[in-house]
MDTraj code that builds the backbone (N, CA, C; nanometers):
import mdtraj as md
import numpy as np

residues = "MET GLN VAL ILE LEU ARG THR ASP ILE ALA GLY LEU GLY TYR LYS ASN ASP ILE LEU GLU VAL LYS ALA GLY TYR GLY ARG ASN TYR LEU ILE PRO GLN GLY PHE ALA VAL MET ALA THR GLU SER ASN LYS LYS GLN LEU ALA GLU ASN LEU LYS GLN ALA ALA HIS LYS ALA GLU LYS ILE LYS LYS ASP ALA GLU ASP LEU ALA ALA ALA ILE GLY GLU MET THR VAL GLU ILE ALA ALA LYS ALA GLY ASP SER GLY LYS ILE PHE GLY ARG VAL THR SER ILE GLN ILE SER GLU ALA LEU LYS ALA LYS GLY PHE ASP VAL ASP ARG LYS LYS ILE THR VAL GLU ASP VAL LYS THR ILE GLY THR TYR LYS ALA THR LEU ASP LEU HIS LYS GLU VAL LYS HIS ALA VAL THR VAL ASN VAL VAL ALA GLU ALA".split()
xyz = np.array([
    [5.8862, 9.5171, 11.1612],
    [5.9604, 9.4218, 11.0817],
    [6.1073, 9.4328, 11.1189],
    [6.1697, 9.3206, 11.1467],
    [6.3116, 9.3204, 11.1795],
    [6.3921, 9.2812, 11.0568],
    [6.5026, 9.3558, 11.0355],
    [6.5926, 9.3255, 10.9250],
    [6.7356, 9.3241, 10.9766],
    [6.8227, 9.2564, 10.9030],
    [6.9661, 9.2549, 10.9307],
    [7.0329, 9.3310, 10.8173],
    [7.1033, 9.4393, 10.8502],
    [7.1678, 9.5203, 10.7471],
    [7.2895, 9.4485, 10.6898],
    [7.3037, 9.4562, 10.5589],
    [7.4200, 9.3990, 10.4908],
    [7.5288, 9.5032, 10.4665],
    [7.4907, 9.6310, 10.4665],
    [7.5863, 9.7397, 10.4453],
    [7.5574, 9.8517, 10.5442],
    [7.6534, 9.9424, 10.5593],
    [7.6325, 10.0611, 10.6412],
    [7.5385, 10.1548, 10.5666],
    [7.4370, 10.2056, 10.6363],
    [7.3450, 10.3015, 10.5767],
    [7.3402, 10.4218, 10.6687],
    [7.3808, 10.5372, 10.6162],
    [7.3865, 10.6599, 10.6964],
    [7.2478, 10.6921, 10.7512],
    [7.2415, 10.7213, 10.8795],
    [7.1168, 10.7578, 10.9425],
    [7.0306, 10.6401, 10.9837],
    [7.0708, 10.5187, 10.9477],
    [6.9908, 10.4009, 10.9827],
    [7.0692, 10.3064, 11.0720],
    [7.1869, 10.2628, 11.0262],
    [7.2659, 10.1696, 11.1057],
    [7.3874, 10.1203, 11.0308],
    [7.4539, 10.0264, 11.0936],
    [7.5775, 9.9719, 11.0390],
    [7.5574, 9.8261, 10.9980],
    [7.6513, 9.7761, 10.9217],
    [7.6468, 9.6385, 10.8737],
    [7.6304, 9.5430, 10.9917],
    [7.5475, 9.4425, 10.9732],
    [7.5190, 9.3367, 11.0704],
    [7.4340, 9.3816, 11.1886],
    [7.3799, 9.5025, 11.1873],
    [7.2878, 9.5451, 11.2913],
    [7.1500, 9.4833, 11.2647],
    [7.0831, 9.4449, 11.3714],
    [6.9449, 9.3984, 11.3601],
    [6.8573, 9.5165, 11.4008],
    [6.7744, 9.5621, 11.3064],
    [6.6949, 9.6822, 11.3281],
    [6.5464, 9.6546, 11.3100],
    [6.4672, 9.7366, 11.3752],
    [6.3224, 9.7354, 11.3566],
    [6.2903, 9.8500, 11.2594],
    [6.2370, 9.8168, 11.1421],
    [6.2009, 9.9185, 11.0438],
    [6.0548, 9.8984, 11.0048],
    [5.9986, 9.9998, 10.9414],
    [5.8614, 9.9865, 10.8927],
    [5.8585, 9.8827, 10.7810],
    [5.7500, 9.8088, 10.7754],
    [5.7389, 9.6964, 10.6823],
    [5.7571, 9.7400, 10.5365],
    [5.6964, 9.8504, 10.4985],
    [5.7076, 9.8962, 10.3596],
    [5.8493, 9.9355, 10.3238],
    [5.9191, 10.0023, 10.4156],
    [6.0586, 10.0431, 10.3927],
    [6.1477, 9.9198, 10.3754],
    [6.1252, 9.8194, 10.4583],
    [6.2042, 9.6972, 10.4486],
    [6.1746, 9.6193, 10.3222],
    [6.0458, 9.5939, 10.2955],
    [6.0077, 9.5118, 10.1800],
    [6.0315, 9.5796, 10.0471],
    [6.0088, 9.7109, 10.0398],
    [6.0119, 9.7801, 9.9116],
    [6.1440, 9.8473, 9.8799],
    [6.2293, 9.8677, 9.9802],
    [6.3553, 9.9365, 9.9530],
    [6.4772, 9.8574, 9.9999],
    [6.4848, 9.8301, 10.1288],
    [6.6064, 9.7689, 10.1838],
    [6.6349, 9.6299, 10.1265],
    [6.5360, 9.5440, 10.1268],
    [6.5583, 9.4062, 10.0817],
    [6.5793, 9.3987, 9.9301],
    [6.4960, 9.4631, 9.8451],
    [6.5204, 9.4550, 9.6999],
    [6.6540, 9.5157, 9.6565],
    [6.6992, 9.6199, 9.7260],
    [6.8264, 9.6821, 9.6902],
    [6.9454, 9.6006, 9.7400],
    [6.9204, 9.5004, 9.8227],
    [7.0282, 9.4183, 9.8765],
    [7.0944, 9.4800, 9.9982],
    [7.0323, 9.5815, 10.0566],
    [7.0896, 9.6468, 10.1746],
    [7.0601, 9.5687, 10.3020],
    [6.9589, 9.4813, 10.2997],
    [6.9193, 9.4096, 10.4201],
    [6.8558, 9.2764, 10.3830],
    [6.8455, 9.1889, 10.4838],
    [6.7721, 9.0634, 10.4708],
    [6.6764, 9.0546, 10.5893],
    [6.5731, 8.9731, 10.5748],
    [6.4783, 8.9528, 10.6843],
    [6.5526, 8.8922, 10.8034],
    [6.5122, 8.9299, 10.9232],
    [6.5769, 8.8795, 11.0438],
    [6.5039, 8.7542, 11.0929],
    [6.5121, 8.6464, 11.0147],
    [6.4527, 8.5191, 11.0551],
    [6.5473, 8.4505, 11.1526],
    [6.4996, 8.3439, 11.2162],
    [6.5839, 8.2715, 11.3131],
    [6.7102, 8.2167, 11.2465],
    [6.6949, 8.1600, 11.1262],
    [6.8125, 8.1042, 11.0580],
    [6.9117, 8.2141, 11.0191],
    [6.8606, 8.3289, 10.9749],
    [6.9505, 8.4400, 10.9402],
    [7.0195, 8.4957, 11.0638],
    [6.9491, 8.4971, 11.1781],
    [7.0107, 8.5434, 11.3025],
    [7.1218, 8.4488, 11.3478],
    [7.0991, 8.3172, 11.3341],
    [7.2020, 8.2194, 11.3709],
    [7.3236, 8.2331, 11.2801],
    [7.2978, 8.2514, 11.1514],
    [7.4074, 8.2688, 11.0556],
    [7.4847, 8.3958, 11.0867],
    [7.4149, 8.5034, 11.1213],
    [7.4789, 8.6294, 11.1588],
    [7.5662, 8.6108, 11.2824],
    [7.5142, 8.5401, 11.3820],
    [7.5907, 8.5166, 11.5041],
    [7.7194, 8.4398, 11.4747],
    [7.7108, 8.3402, 11.3888],
    [7.8305, 8.2624, 11.3521],
    [7.9302, 8.3485, 11.2753],
    [7.8798, 8.4293, 11.1823],
    [7.9681, 8.5180, 11.1056],
    [8.0355, 8.6200, 11.1961],
    [7.9600, 8.6763, 11.2912],
    [8.0175, 8.7737, 11.3832],
    [8.1235, 8.7103, 11.4722],
    [8.0988, 8.5872, 11.5143],
    [8.1955, 8.5160, 11.5985],
    [8.3275, 8.4961, 11.5236],
    [8.3171, 8.4594, 11.3965],
    [8.4368, 8.4364, 11.3161],
    [8.5076, 8.5668, 11.2805],
    [8.4304, 8.6751, 11.2680],
    [8.4890, 8.8026, 11.2243],
    [8.5303, 8.8918, 11.3408],
    [8.5144, 8.8448, 11.4644],
    [8.5434, 8.9291, 11.5806],
    [8.6891, 8.9743, 11.5825],
    [8.7803, 8.8844, 11.5530],
    [8.9228, 8.9197, 11.5543],
    [8.9543, 9.0229, 11.4456],
    [8.9015, 8.9999, 11.3273],
    [8.9235, 9.0922, 11.2162],
    [8.8635, 9.2294, 11.2475],
    [8.7444, 9.2301, 11.3078],
    [8.6780, 9.3562, 11.3418],
    [8.7581, 9.4332, 11.4466],
    [8.8182, 9.3624, 11.5401],
    [8.8996, 9.4282, 11.6420],
    [9.0204, 9.4969, 11.5780],
    [9.0795, 9.4326, 11.4783],
    [9.1935, 9.4931, 11.4086],
    [9.1498, 9.6178, 11.3325],
    [9.0344, 9.6117, 11.2674],
    [8.9831, 9.7273, 11.1930],
    [8.9547, 9.8421, 11.2889],
    [8.8965, 9.8105, 11.4038],
    [8.8680, 9.9144, 11.5033],
    [8.9979, 9.9757, 11.5544],
    [9.0988, 9.8921, 11.5793],
    [9.2272, 9.9434, 11.6276],
    [9.2921, 10.0334, 11.5222],
    [9.2822, 9.9943, 11.3955],
    [9.3348, 10.0779, 11.2878],
    [9.2639, 10.2129, 11.2839],
    [9.1317, 10.2120, 11.3031],
    [9.0550, 10.3371, 11.3041],
    [9.0960, 10.4235, 11.4226],
    [9.1164, 10.3619, 11.5399],
    [9.1602, 10.4374, 11.6572],
    [9.2999, 10.4952, 11.6362],
    [9.3875, 10.4178, 11.5725],
    [9.5229, 10.4667, 11.5440],
    [9.5188, 10.5850, 11.4474],
    [9.4320, 10.5766, 11.3474],
    [9.4168, 10.6867, 11.2524],
    [9.3646, 10.8106, 11.3225],
    [9.2660, 10.7937, 11.4114],
    [9.2118, 10.9070, 11.4868],
    [9.3195, 10.9683, 11.5759],
    [9.4025, 10.8851, 11.6373],
    [9.5101, 10.9356, 11.7229],
    [9.6152, 11.0083, 11.6394],
    [9.6439, 10.9565, 11.5199],
    [9.7428, 11.0206, 11.4332],
    [9.6931, 11.1554, 11.3827],
    [9.5646, 11.1630, 11.3525],
    [9.5079, 11.2900, 11.3066],
    [9.5069, 11.3900, 11.4215],
    [9.4696, 11.3440, 11.5395],
    [9.4726, 11.4278, 11.6593],
    [9.3880, 11.5530, 11.6452],
    [9.4410, 11.6639, 11.6929],
    [9.3699, 11.7922, 11.6900],
    [9.4079, 11.8714, 11.5653],
    [9.4133, 11.8044, 11.4526],
    [9.4565, 11.8665, 11.3281],
    [9.3574, 11.9722, 11.2792],
    [9.4131, 12.0771, 11.2206],
    [9.3320, 12.1786, 11.1548],
    [9.3608, 12.1714, 11.0055],
    [9.2567, 12.1554, 10.9280],
    [9.2693, 12.1486, 10.7828],
    [9.2312, 12.2849, 10.7271],
    [9.3177, 12.3393, 10.6420],
    [9.2901, 12.4702, 10.5840],
    [9.2468, 12.4522, 10.4388],
    [9.1337, 12.5125, 10.4057],
    [9.0795, 12.5038, 10.2701],
    [9.0601, 12.6448, 10.2166],
    [9.1175, 12.6696, 10.0999],
    [9.1038, 12.8005, 10.0361],
    [8.9834, 12.7981, 9.9423],
    [8.9038, 12.9033, 9.9497],
    [8.7854, 12.9129, 9.8639],
    [8.7712, 13.0563, 9.8153],
    [8.7192, 13.0715, 9.6956],
    [8.6932, 13.2057, 9.6446],
    [8.5810, 13.2668, 9.7261],
    [8.6012, 13.3933, 9.7656],
    [8.5023, 13.4581, 9.8515],
    [8.4830, 13.6029, 9.8098],
    [8.3657, 13.6540, 9.8413],
    [8.3354, 13.7940, 9.8150],
    [8.3867, 13.8818, 9.9285],
    [8.3628, 14.0119, 9.9164],
    [8.4102, 14.1060, 10.0175],
    [8.3442, 14.0832, 10.1532],
    [8.2216, 14.0331, 10.1555],
    [8.1490, 14.0126, 10.2810],
    [8.1914, 13.8853, 10.3535],
    [8.2756, 13.8053, 10.2914],
    [8.3199, 13.6812, 10.3528],
    [8.2403, 13.5601, 10.3097],
    [8.1407, 13.5817, 10.2270],
    [8.0609, 13.4704, 10.1771],
    [8.1367, 13.4034, 10.0632],
    [8.1479, 13.2710, 10.0696],
    [8.2239, 13.2018, 9.9654],
    [8.1326, 13.1673, 9.8483],
    [8.1960, 13.1531, 9.7320],
    [8.1241, 13.1134, 9.6119],
    [8.1206, 12.9613, 9.6096],
    [8.0028, 12.9052, 9.6139],
    [7.9907, 12.7597, 9.6211],
    [7.9912, 12.7160, 9.7662],
    [8.0425, 12.5957, 9.7910],
    [8.0456, 12.5407, 9.9264],
    [8.1733, 12.4614, 9.9461],
    [8.2085, 12.4446, 10.0705],
    [8.3172, 12.3541, 10.1056],
    [8.2523, 12.2183, 10.1292],
    [8.2979, 12.1175, 10.0563],
    [8.2351, 11.9852, 10.0626],
    [8.3277, 11.8836, 10.1275],
    [8.2725, 11.7670, 10.1513],
    [8.3505, 11.6586, 10.2109],
    [8.4625, 11.6133, 10.1164],
    [8.4436, 11.6329, 9.9866],
    [8.5473, 11.5963, 9.8895],
    [8.6719, 11.6824, 9.9120],
    [8.6522, 11.8124, 9.9310],
    [8.7658, 11.9020, 9.9536],
    [8.8355, 11.8688, 10.0853],
    [8.7596, 11.8348, 10.1882],
    [8.8198, 11.7992, 10.3163],
    [8.8981, 11.6693, 10.3023],
    [8.8424, 11.5730, 10.2292],
    [8.9108, 11.4461, 10.2060],
    [9.0429, 11.4676, 10.1326],
    [9.0416, 11.5548, 10.0311],
    [9.1640, 11.5831, 9.9560],
    [9.2672, 11.6545, 10.0426],
    [9.2218, 11.7453, 10.1307],
    [9.3142, 11.8150, 10.2198],
    [9.3766, 11.7184, 10.3196],
    [9.2977, 11.6233, 10.3694],
    [9.3523, 11.5219, 10.4598],
    [9.4496, 11.4303, 10.3865],
    [9.4168, 11.3984, 10.2612],
    [9.5043, 11.3126, 10.1813],
    [9.6385, 11.3809, 10.1558],
    [9.6360, 11.5141, 10.1365],
    [9.7591, 11.5898, 10.1158],
    [9.8481, 11.5858, 10.2402],
    [9.7857, 11.5690, 10.3577],
    [9.8623, 11.5600, 10.4824],
    [9.8978, 11.4166, 10.5176],
    [9.8603, 11.3227, 10.4312],
    [9.8990, 11.1840, 10.4516],
    [9.7949, 11.0952, 10.5172],
    [9.6703, 11.1404, 10.5270],
    [9.5643, 11.0612, 10.5878],
    [9.4572, 11.0322, 10.4841],
    [9.4351, 10.9042, 10.4564],
    [9.3379, 10.8647, 10.3546],
    [9.2034, 10.8355, 10.4210],
    [9.1097, 10.9303, 10.4098],
    [8.9761, 10.9151, 10.4658],
    [8.8769, 10.9298, 10.3511],
    [8.7891, 10.8315, 10.3363],
    [8.6895, 10.8336, 10.2305],
    [8.5932, 10.9510, 10.2501],
    [8.5604, 11.0184, 10.1419],
    [8.4736, 11.1362, 10.1493],
    [8.3355, 11.1026, 10.2038],
    [8.2914, 10.9791, 10.1862],
    [8.1591, 10.9390, 10.2337],
    [8.1550, 10.9256, 10.3855],
    [8.2711, 10.9215, 10.4478],
    [8.2779, 10.9080, 10.5930],
    [8.3008, 11.0421, 10.6613],
    [8.2879, 11.1503, 10.5863],
    [8.3080, 11.2843, 10.6413],
    [8.1757, 11.3590, 10.6370],
    [8.1365, 11.4133, 10.7515],
    [8.0182, 11.4991, 10.7552],
    [8.0622, 11.6357, 10.8049],
    [8.0131, 11.7371, 10.7373],
    [8.0489, 11.8735, 10.7727],
    [7.9224, 11.9579, 10.7692],
    [7.9155, 12.0521, 10.8607],
    [7.7997, 12.1414, 10.8609],
    [7.8022, 12.2273, 10.7346],
    [7.6956, 12.2981, 10.7090],
    [7.6838, 12.3794, 10.5883],
    [7.7812, 12.4971, 10.5940],
    [7.8829, 12.4934, 10.5081],
    [7.9875, 12.5958, 10.5077],
    [7.9607, 12.6922, 10.3934],
    [7.9215, 12.8154, 10.4284],
    [7.8918, 12.9153, 10.3262],
    [7.9740, 13.0421, 10.3418],
    [8.0436, 13.0550, 10.4545],
    [8.1239, 13.1751, 10.4786],
    [8.2632, 13.1365, 10.5256],
    [8.3520, 13.2340, 10.5228],
    [8.4875, 13.2132, 10.5716],
    [8.4814, 13.2002, 10.7237],
    [8.5601, 13.1070, 10.7777],
    [8.5613, 13.0881, 10.9227],
    [8.6088, 12.9494, 10.9593],
    [8.5845, 12.9128, 11.0839],
    [8.6271, 12.7834, 11.1360],
    [8.5053, 12.6965, 11.1621],
    [8.5130, 12.5720, 11.1173],
    [8.4026, 12.4773, 11.1291],
    [8.4553, 12.3442, 11.1805],
    [8.3635, 12.2578, 11.2210],
    [8.3976, 12.1228, 11.2653],
    [8.3466, 12.0226, 11.1628],
    [8.4317, 11.9265, 11.1305],
    [8.3923, 11.8149, 11.0448],
    [8.4071, 11.6874, 11.1273],
    [8.3147, 11.5941, 11.1092],
    [8.3193, 11.4691, 11.1825],
    [8.3612, 11.3570, 11.0886],
    [8.4625, 11.2823, 11.1297],
    [8.5093, 11.1673, 11.0535],
    [8.4506, 11.0422, 11.1177],
    [8.3735, 10.9663, 11.0419],
    [8.3137, 10.8429, 11.0899],
    [8.4063, 10.7285, 11.0486],
    [8.5109, 10.7064, 11.1274],
    [8.6158, 10.6118, 11.0913],
    [8.5747, 10.4665, 11.1146],
    [8.4857, 10.4458, 11.2113],
    [8.4407, 10.3115, 11.2461],
    [8.3080, 10.3267, 11.3188],
    [8.2391, 10.2165, 11.3350],
    [8.1108, 10.2171, 11.4041],
    [8.1217, 10.2819, 11.5423],
    [8.2333, 10.2597, 11.6104],
    [8.2524, 10.3110, 11.7452],
    [8.3574, 10.4213, 11.7533],
    [8.4160, 10.4593, 11.6398],
    [8.5232, 10.5600, 11.6404],
    [8.4835, 10.6763, 11.5504],
    [8.4551, 10.7883, 11.6152],
    [8.4265, 10.9117, 11.5417],
    [8.5277, 11.0150, 11.5884],
    [8.5728, 11.0994, 11.4971],
    [8.6766, 11.1954, 11.5304],
    [8.6426, 11.3307, 11.4682],
    [8.6650, 11.4364, 11.5427],
    [8.6361, 11.5716, 11.4943],
    [8.7644, 11.6365, 11.4421],
    [8.7505, 11.7063, 11.3311],
    [8.8617, 11.7797, 11.2702],
    [8.8162, 11.9231, 11.2510],
    [8.9052, 12.0162, 11.2800],
    [8.8739, 12.1575, 11.2594],
    [8.9041, 12.1936, 11.1148],
    [8.8088, 12.2581, 11.0498],
    [8.8253, 12.3026, 10.9113],
    [8.8281, 12.4544, 10.9116],
    [8.9381, 12.5096, 10.8660],
    [8.9547, 12.6554, 10.8602],
    [8.9388, 12.6969, 10.7146],
    [8.8314, 12.7679, 10.6852],
    [8.8049, 12.8138, 10.5474],
    [8.8599, 12.9554, 10.5341],
    [8.9514, 12.9727, 10.4393],
    [9.0139, 13.1036, 10.4170],
    [8.9875, 13.1472, 10.2730],
    [8.9999, 13.2787, 10.2497],
    [8.9795, 13.3336, 10.1156],
    [9.1028, 13.3067, 10.0308],
    [9.0775, 13.2695, 9.9052],
    [9.1891, 13.2492, 9.8117],
    [9.2557, 13.3824, 9.7840],
    [9.3865, 13.3771, 9.7699],
    [9.4611, 13.5016, 9.7424],
    [9.4562, 13.5341, 9.5944],
])
top = md.Topology()
chain = top.add_chain()
for i, resn in enumerate(residues, 1):
    res = top.add_residue(resn, chain, resSeq=i)
    for name in ("N", "CA", "C"):
        top.add_atom(name, md.element.get_by_symbol(name[0]), res)
traj = md.Trajectory(xyz[None], top)
């Protein structure tokens, strides 16, 4: 079953992508939730027209994402967390904390666009910022013990 996504869905695709999904997933989840529409000929033509009109706007959004990635550069974000003597932290470092640390440095990145590996100990980790469909940027996250 082919569907056209109306929104970005992590692990599946981005808005306006035409995807092949299992029929039950499309009929019972994506379409009723409003995340997708059937990829009929008329919907494909409408999508093509919308994409043609939005090409200029999309290019500006992509350029803004590239500029943000260039401005962030090889930045290291430091996050303080309570930790035990062995270096294991209490709780976890989440995308919310990384988003707030970036915001403190002047970069507004939505927490939903940040993926970070499972951080359970003090050390250095990589977080990926999904700034645009074609622009992904890595940020170093340094987890230190709170004083």
